[in-house]
PATI-819490 format. One record per atom (N, C-alpha, C): atom name; x, y, z. Coordinates in pm, 1 decimal, always signed. Last residue first. Layout:
residues N
CA,X,Y,Z
...
This chain:
residues 71
N,+866.3,+24182.2,-15192.8
CA,+999.9,+24239.7,-15215.3
C,+1066.2,+24189.8,-15340.1
N,+645.6,+24019.5,-15173.1
CA,+628.9,+24150.9,-15234.7
C,+764.4,+24208.8,-15274.2
N,+745.1,+23801.2,-15032.6
CA,+693.9,+23779.5,-15167.3
C,+681.0,+23912.8,-15242.0
N,+796.7,+23905.1,-14788.0
CA,+910.0,+23859.5,-14868.9
C,+867.0,+23843.6,-15013.7
N,+539.0,+23944.1,-14695.5
CA,+624.8,+24061.3,-14720.6
C,+744.6,+24024.1,-14806.8
N,+451.8,+23683.3,-14659.1
CA,+385.4,+23765.3,-14761.4
C,+467.7,+23890.2,-14793.4
N,+596.2,+23583.0,-14441.3
CA,+635.2,+23544.4,-14577.2
C,+570.1,+23628.2,-14686.0
N,+658.6,+23850.0,-14201.6
CA,+580.0,+23737.8,-14253.5
C,+621.2,+23704.9,-14397.4
N,+978.6,+23910.9,-14040.8
CA,+866.8,+23952.7,-14125.2
C,+787.0,+23830.4,-14169.0
N,+1195.2,+23814.0,-13914.7
CA,+1126.7,+23923.8,-13847.9
C,+1006.0,+23973.2,-13924.5
N,+1322.1,+23588.4,-14016.2
CA,+1342.1,+23717.5,-14082.1
C,+1285.1,+23837.7,-14007.8
N,+1279.0,+23361.3,-13851.3
CA,+1397.9,+23371.1,-13935.5
C,+1426.8,+23513.6,-13980.4
N,+1033.1,+23416.3,-13733.9
CA,+1148.8,+23392.0,-13648.0
C,+1278.5,+23408.7,-13728.1
N,+873.3,+23427.9,-13958.7
CA,+890.0,+23549.3,-13878.3
C,+1010.4,+23536.1,-13784.9
N,+888.0,+23159.6,-14030.9
CA,+943.0,+23261.0,-14120.5
C,+965.6,+23392.4,-14046.5
N,+752.4,+23037.8,-13817.4
CA,+894.4,+23009.8,-13840.8
C,+957.7,+23117.6,-13927.4
N,+494.4,+23146.8,-13861.4
CA,+564.5,+23168.8,-13734.2
C,+715.1,+23146.9,-13752.2
N,+437.5,+23040.1,-14113.5
CA,+444.9,+23185.2,-14095.9
C,+520.9,+23219.9,-13968.2
N,+428.2,+22766.8,-14046.1
CA,+529.6,+22816.5,-14139.3
C,+547.2,+22966.7,-14122.2
N,+206.8,+22773.0,-13881.7
CA,+335.1,+22728.8,-13825.0
C,+450.1,+22774.5,-13914.6
N,+9.6,+22844.6,-14061.6
CA,+44.6,+22940.3,-13956.4
C,+175.8,+22901.4,-13887.8
N,-24.0,+22617.9,-14224.4
CA,+44.7,+22736.1,-14277.8
C,+84.9,+22837.3,-14170.4
N,+46.1,+22305.7,-14082.7
CA,-40.9,+22423.0,-14076.9
C,+35.2,+22544.2,-14131.0
N,+237.0,+22119.7,-14109.7
CA,+99.1,+22072.5,-14121.2
C,+0.3,+22188.8,-14124.2
N,+531.8,+22153.4,-14299.1
CA,+445.7,+22208.6,-14195.0
C,+303.2,+22158.6,-14216.6
N,+701.4,+22078.1,-14504.2
CA,+673.0,+21982.1,-14398.0
C,+590.6,+22035.4,-14282.7
N,+735.2,+22231.8,-14723.7
CA,+840.5,+22238.7,-14622.0
C,+814.6,+22147.4,-14503.2
N,+500.2,+22190.7,-14860.4
CA,+625.7,+22143.5,-14920.4
C,+739.8,+22140.5,-14819.2
N,+323.5,+22328.4,-14686.9
CA,+313.5,+22183.2,-14702.8
C,+443.9,+22125.3,-14758.7
N,+409.1,+22593.1,-14729.3
CA,+411.9,+22533.8,-14595.0
C,+410.2,+22381.8,-14603.6
N,+348.7,+22613.8,-15000.1
CA,+487.4,+22625.6,-14955.9
C,+502.0,+22562.7,-14817.7
N,+72.1,+22599.3,-14985.3
CA,+145.2,+22491.9,-15052.6
C,+293.9,+22495.0,-15014.9
N,+13.5,+22835.9,-14850.5
CA,-27.9,+22708.2,-14791.5
C,+47.5,+22591.0,-14855.3
N,+106.1,+23027.9,-15030.0
CA,+174.8,+23011.3,-14901.5
C,+139.3,+22875.9,-14838.8
N,+103.0,+22913.4,-15374.8
CA,+38.5,+22968.7,-15254.0
C,+119.7,+22940.5,-15127.1
N,+278.5,+23004.3,-15648.8
CA,+281.4,+22903.3,-15542.9
C,+220.8,+22962.1,-15415.1
N,+311.1,+23194.5,-15841.6
CA,+192.1,+23110.5,-15849.1
C,+181.7,+23006.4,-15739.4
N,+562.0,+23318.1,-15794.9
CA,+437.3,+23390.5,-15766.2
C,+311.7,+23303.0,-15768.4
N,+837.3,+23215.3,-15642.5
CA,+742.4,+23161.1,-15740.4
C,+604.8,+23222.1,-15714.6
N,+975.4,+23302.9,-15428.9
CA,+1000.4,+23373.5,-15555.5
C,+909.9,+23323.3,-15667.3
N,+917.1,+23122.5,-15232.8
CA,+845.5,+23250.1,-15230.3
C,+870.9,+23333.8,-15355.1
N,+1099.9,+22916.5,-15280.6
CA,+958.6,+22896.6,-15315.1
C,+882.3,+23028.2,-15320.7
N,+1335.3,+23035.7,-15177.4
CA,+1326.8,+22996.7,-15318.3
C,+1180.5,+22984.5,-15362.0
N,+1270.8,+23067.8,-14907.7
CA,+1306.8,+23184.8,-14987.9
C,+1294.3,+23153.8,-15136.8
N,+1228.5,+22796.5,-14841.0
CA,+1118.6,+22893.4,-14831.0
C,+1148.0,+23016.1,-14915.9
N,+1484.4,+22688.8,-14866.8
CA,+1379.6,+22647.6,-14959.7
C,+1263.3,+22746.0,-14958.5
N,+1608.5,+22818.7,-14648.2
CA,+1659.6,+22837.2,-14784.3
C,+1554.3,+22799.3,-14888.8
N,+1448.6,+22720.2,-14435.9
CA,+1458.0,+22863.6,-14463.0
C,+1505.4,+22889.0,-14606.2
N,+1494.2,+22443.4,-14447.9
CA,+1359.4,+22495.8,-14467.4
C,+1362.6,+22644.1,-14503.4
N,+1768.0,+22439.0,-14386.9
CA,+1721.3,+22393.2,-14517.5
C,+1581.6,+22447.6,-14547.8
N,+1763.3,+22530.5,-14120.8
CA,+1836.4,+22605.1,-14224.1
C,+1788.3,+22568.1,-14364.1
N,+1613.3,+22323.0,-14002.7
CA,+1565.4,+22460.8,-13997.8
C,+1632.6,+22545.6,-14106.1
N,+1783.5,+22103.3,-14043.0
CA,+1649.9,+22104.5,-14101.7
C,+1595.2,+22247.4,-14107.9
N,+2000.5,+22183.0,-13884.8
CA,+2019.6,+22160.2,-14028.3
C,+1885.2,+22167.2,-14100.3
N,+1873.7,+22189.7,-13633.9
CA,+1932.9,+22310.4,-13689.6
C,+1954.2,+22299.9,-13839.9
N,+1799.6,+21921.7,-13600.7
CA,+1697.1,+22026.0,-13604.6
C,+1749.2,+22155.0,-13665.0
N,+2051.9,+21805.0,-13586.4
CA,+1963.8,+21771.0,-13697.5
C,+1856.1,+21877.9,-13712.9
N,+2305.3,+22044.4,-13496.3
CA,+2201.9,+21946.5,-13463.6
C,+2119.2,+21917.3,-13588.2
N,+2662.5,+22090.9,-13470.2
CA,+2531.8,+22121.9,-13527.0
C,+2433.9,+22013.5,-13485.4
N,+2932.3,+22033.8,-13420.4
CA,+2861.2,+22133.1,-13338.4
C,+2732.3,+22181.7,-13403.2
N,+3041.7,+21820.2,-13536.6
CA,+3048.3,+21944.1,-13614.0
C,+2978.0,+22059.7,-13542.0
N,+2974.2,+21624.8,-13361.1
CA,+3117.3,+21652.3,-13377.7
C,+3140.3,+21780.1,-13457.9
N,+2700.2,+21620.0,-13402.9
CA,+2750.6,+21677.8,-13278.6
C,+2899.6,+21708.5,-13289.0
N,+2686.6,+21477.2,-13640.0
CA,+2650.9,+21618.7,-13641.0
C,+2705.2,+21688.6,-13517.2
N,+2757.9,+21227.3,-13537.3
CA,+2842.6,+21293.4,-13638.5
C,+2812.1,+21442.0,-13647.8
N,+2543.8,+21176.6,-13363.3
CA,+2681.9,+21184.1,-13312.0
C,+2772.5,+21257.6,-13410.1
N,+2328.1,+21173.2,-13544.0
CA,+2331.5,+21272.3,-13436.2
C,+2472.5,+21288.4,-13380.1
N,+2400.2,+20950.2,-13699.3
CA,+2391.1,+21082.8,-13760.6
C,+2399.5,+21191.2,-13653.8
N,+2374.4,+20752.2,-13505.1
CA,+2504.3,+20776.8,-13567.4
C,+2507.1,+20914.9,-13631.6
N,+2100.3,+20763.4,-13455.5
CA,+2193.6,+20799.0,-13348.8
C,+2333.1,+20829.1,-13405.1
N,+1991.6,+20666.3,-13689.4
CA,+1969.2,+20805.8,-13654.5
C,+2070.0,+20850.6,-13548.4
Protein backbone atom coordinates (compact mmCIF):
# COMPACT_ATOMS: atom_id res chain seq x y z
CA UNK A 1 0.00 0.00 0.00
CA UNK A 2 2.84 2.38 0.80
CA UNK A 3 4.31 1.92 -2.68
CA UNK A 4 0.96 2.81 -4.22
CA UNK A 5 0.72 5.91 -2.04
CA UNK A 6 4.21 7.03 -3.11
CA UNK A 7 3.42 6.50 -6.79
CA UNK A 8 0.16 8.37 -6.51
CA UNK A 9 1.96 11.19 -4.70
CA UNK A 10 4.32 11.56 -7.66
CA UNK A 11 1.19 12.23 -9.75
CA UNK A 12 -0.14 14.67 -7.11
CA UNK A 13 -3.16 12.49 -6.35
CA UNK A 14 -4.23 10.50 -3.31
CA UNK A 15 -5.83 7.10 -3.00
CA UNK A 16 -8.84 8.75 -1.36
CA UNK A 17 -9.16 11.16 -4.26
CA UNK A 18 -9.01 8.36 -6.83
CA UNK A 19 -11.60 6.38 -4.86
CA UNK A 20 -13.86 9.43 -4.58
CA UNK A 21 -13.68 10.07 -8.33
CA UNK A 22 -14.42 6.43 -9.12
CA UNK A 23 -17.39 6.39 -6.76
CA UNK A 24 -18.81 9.52 -8.39
CA UNK A 25 -18.50 8.11 -11.90
CA UNK A 26 -20.08 4.81 -10.86
CA UNK A 27 -22.86 6.61 -8.97
CA UNK A 28 -23.84 8.52 -12.12
CA UNK A 29 -23.91 5.27 -14.09
CA UNK A 30 -25.93 3.39 -11.46
CA UNK A 31 -28.45 6.22 -11.12
CA UNK A 32 -29.36 5.79 -14.80
CA UNK A 33 -30.69 2.32 -13.90
CA UNK A 34 -34.29 2.99 -12.80
CA UNK A 35 -34.73 -0.38 -11.05
CA UNK A 36 -31.68 0.06 -8.83
CA UNK A 37 -32.64 1.46 -5.39
CA UNK A 38 -30.52 4.20 -3.83
CA UNK A 39 -29.76 1.89 -0.90
CA UNK A 40 -28.31 -0.71 -3.27
CA UNK A 41 -26.27 1.92 -5.12
CA UNK A 42 -24.84 3.04 -1.78
CA UNK A 43 -23.93 -0.55 -0.95
CA UNK A 44 -22.34 -1.13 -4.38
CA UNK A 45 -20.19 1.95 -3.86
CA UNK A 46 -19.00 0.75 -0.46
CA UNK A 47 -21.12 2.93 1.80
CA UNK A 48 -22.50 1.25 4.91
CA UNK A 49 -25.36 3.74 5.13
CA UNK A 50 -27.37 5.25 2.26
CA UNK A 51 -27.29 8.64 4.00
CA UNK A 52 -23.47 8.67 3.71
CA UNK A 53 -23.85 8.15 -0.04
CA UNK A 54 -26.42 10.95 -0.23
CA UNK A 55 -24.04 13.25 1.67
CA UNK A 56 -21.20 12.44 -0.74
CA UNK A 57 -23.43 12.92 -3.77
CA UNK A 58 -24.52 16.33 -2.51
CA UNK A 59 -20.85 17.24 -2.04
CA UNK A 60 -20.10 16.21 -5.63
CA UNK A 61 -23.10 17.84 -7.31
CA UNK A 62 -24.90 20.09 -4.84
CA UNK A 63 -28.01 17.93 -5.28
CA UNK A 64 -29.30 14.68 -3.78
CA UNK A 65 -29.07 11.53 -5.91
CA UNK A 66 -32.86 11.40 -6.28
CA UNK A 67 -32.72 14.63 -8.34
CA UNK A 68 -30.11 13.12 -10.65
CA UNK A 69 -32.36 10.15 -11.20
CA UNK A 70 -35.25 12.40 -12.32
CA UNK A 71 -33.06 14.33 -14.78
